N, C-alpha and C positions, 0 to 999 in steps of 0.2 A: 218218523214214528215216535209216539210218546211212550213212556215207560209204563208197563203194566205189572211188572214183577221186580222185586229187589231180593236177591239171594245174599244172605249174610252168613259169614263164618260164625263159629261159636266161641271157643276159648281164645281170649285176646282181642276179639272183635266186639262181641256182644256180652260175653260172660267174663267176669273178673278172673284173672289168672296171674297170681303172684308166683310164677314158676311152679305152680302145683303140678302141671303136666310134665314139665321137665324133671322134677324131682321123682315123680312116679316112674318115669323112664329110667332114671338112674338106679332106682331101687330094683326095678325089674331086671335090668342088665346085671346088677350086682348079684342078684340071686343065682346067676349062672357063672359068676366069677369075673365079670367084665366091669371095669371102672371107666366111666365116661364123665368128662368135665361138663358142667352145665352149659358152658359157652359152645361146646360141640353139639349139644343136644338142640339148642334153640333154632339153628338154621334148618332143622328137619321138621319143625313144628308145621302142621298143616298137611303133611303127607299122610296117606293111608298108613296106619300104625305098623302093620306087619312089614311094609316096605321100609319104613323108617328104621325099624329094628334091624332088618337085613343090611341097610346102608351103614348103620353103626357097627355091626359085626364085621363088615368088610374092611373097616378102618382098624378095628382093634384085634381081630383074629388073623394071625399070620398063616395059620394052617387052614386054607380055604376049604379043605375037605370036611372040616368040622361045622361049616355053616350049612346046616341042613334045614329042611322044612320043619322037622321035629323040634330043633333047637329054637327056631323062630317062633313056632307055635307055643312052646313052653314059656318063653319070655313074654309073648303077647298075652297069654292067659294070666300070668302074674301081673302084668300091667293092667289088664281089664279088671281083674278082681280088686286090685288096689284102688283103681279109679272109682269103681262102683262103691266100694266101702267109703272112700273119701267123700264123694259127692252125696252119699246117703246120710252121712253123719256130720259133716263139717258145718260150723256156724259161719264160715267165711264165704259160702257160695252166695253170689250176688250178681245182678246185672251191672255192667259198666255204666258210668254216668250217661244219662240222656237216652239210653237204649229204648226203654219202654215208651217214652214220650215220642221218640222217632218212629217206632212201630205204629203208634196211634195216629200220628200226623199223616203217615203214608196211607194207612188204611182208610182214614177219613176221606182221602182223595180217590178211593177205589183201587189203590195199588195193593197187590198181594205181597205178603211177607213170607219168605221161606228161609229156613236154616239148613245149611249143609256143613259137614264136619269130617275130619279125618278119624274121629272116634268111630267105634262100632255102635250099632243101634242101641244096644243095651245100656251103654254109658250115656248116650245122648238122651234117651228116654228118662233116665234118672235126673239129669240136669233140667230138662224141660218141666218135669213134674215138681221138682224142688222149687223152681222159680215160679211155678204157677202160670206157665206160658201156653198151656194147651189151647186157650181161646184167644191168645194174642198173635198167633202165627197161623198161616194157612197150610204149610207143608213143612215136613222135616225129612231129609234124606241123609243117611249115613254111608260111609265108605264101603261097608260090607254089604250094601244093598245093590251095588252095581258091579259090572265086570272089572272096571278099573277106577281107582280113586284119582285124586289130583296128582299131576296137573291135567289129566285127561278130563274131558267135558261131560263124562257120563252122568255125574250127579245133577248137574244143571239141566241136562237134557231130560232126565227122569222127572225132575221138578216141573219143567215146562209141559211135559206130556200129562202129568197128573193134574195140572192146573189149567190145561187147555190154552197155553200160550204158544202161538204158532211160529213166532219169529224171535230169534235172539236179539234183534234190533229193538225189541220191547223189554229187554232184560238188563238190569244193572247188577253187578256183583261187587260185594264189599268184603274185604278181608285184610289180615295183618301180616301175611307172609308171601314169599316168592311164589309158592304154588297156588295160593289164592289168585294172584294176578295172572299167572299162566293159565289157570283153569278158566278164568273169565275170558281171556284172549282166545284160547282154543275153542271155547263155546261160541265165540262171535258176539259176545255181549256188547251192547252199545256203549255202556259205561263200565269201566273196570276201576274200582276205587280202592286204593290202598289206604290203610289207616294205621296210625302210629301208636295205638294203645296196647299193642301186643308185642310180638317177638322181634319185629323189624323196625328200625328207625327210618326217618324220611330218606336219608342218604342211602340206606340199604335197599329201600323200595324203588328208588329212582331208576336204577339200571334196567328194571323189568318193564318199564314204560307203561304204567297204568295211565288211564285217561285223567285221573285226579289222585292227589294224595291229601288226606285230611288228618287233622289232629283230634277231632271231636265228631262222633257219629251224628250229632245234631246238624252237621253240615249237609247230610245226605238229602233231606227234603229240598233244600235250596238248589242243589244240582238237578234234581228231578224236576223242580218247577221250571228251571231254565229250559229243560228239554220240552216240557209241555208248551211253554210259550213259543218256542221255535216251531213246534208242530202246528200250532194254531196260525202263526204268521204265514207258514208255508201254504 
C-alpha cells in the first residue's frame, strides 16, 4: 500500500525548539518548589504534558501523597500559560529547515499532512497561527483531544478518522522522541521515522526500532517515493 498520510510531531520535529519547552517545564515545576535539571526533562518530551509532569513529580517528590491531581493541574496551567505567552510573543518561533518545502512536496503528490503534539490544543493553535500553517496542513490533533496521549495511538487514529484514511499501512509517522516512535508502532504505521533535530540523538532513537532514522526532514519524501514505487511494482 502506498502512503496517503504523514503525521508529524511539532516541537523538535517541525518547529524550532532550542530547549524552549524544557525551560518552560522547569519554570512550571519551580513555581511549586521543584527543581528539575534540563537533562531530566528532555527524555519526557513528546509525552502528554500532564503525564510528563506527574512523571517528574514521582522522581522529585519523596512524599507520594503530595502528588495529587490538583498539584499536576496547577503546574500544567503554569506551563500552558507560559508556553502560550512565549509562542505569542517570541521572535524565535520558526519552522525547522526544509519543513515547509517537505510539506509542499508531499501535498503535491496528493499526500495529506497532519500535525500531532503532546501540547494541549490551545498551545498548538498559537504555534500554527504564528507560523501561518493553517493552509499548509490538513489536520491538527493535540493530546487533550483524545482519551490517551502518546505512546498510545489515539491521536493518529483520530487523524485517520478525520481524513478518511482506512488503514495505518497508508500512514507514516515522523517524530524526534521515544514516544513518537512508540506511538507510530502502536498505531501500526507502515513507516515510523525518527528524526535527530529535536530531543533525541540517533543513538538514543535506535533502541526503539523506528523503520528509519533521518537527520533532515527533507529525507521524508524520498522514503515515501520508495513506498510508492514498490506499490506500483507490486
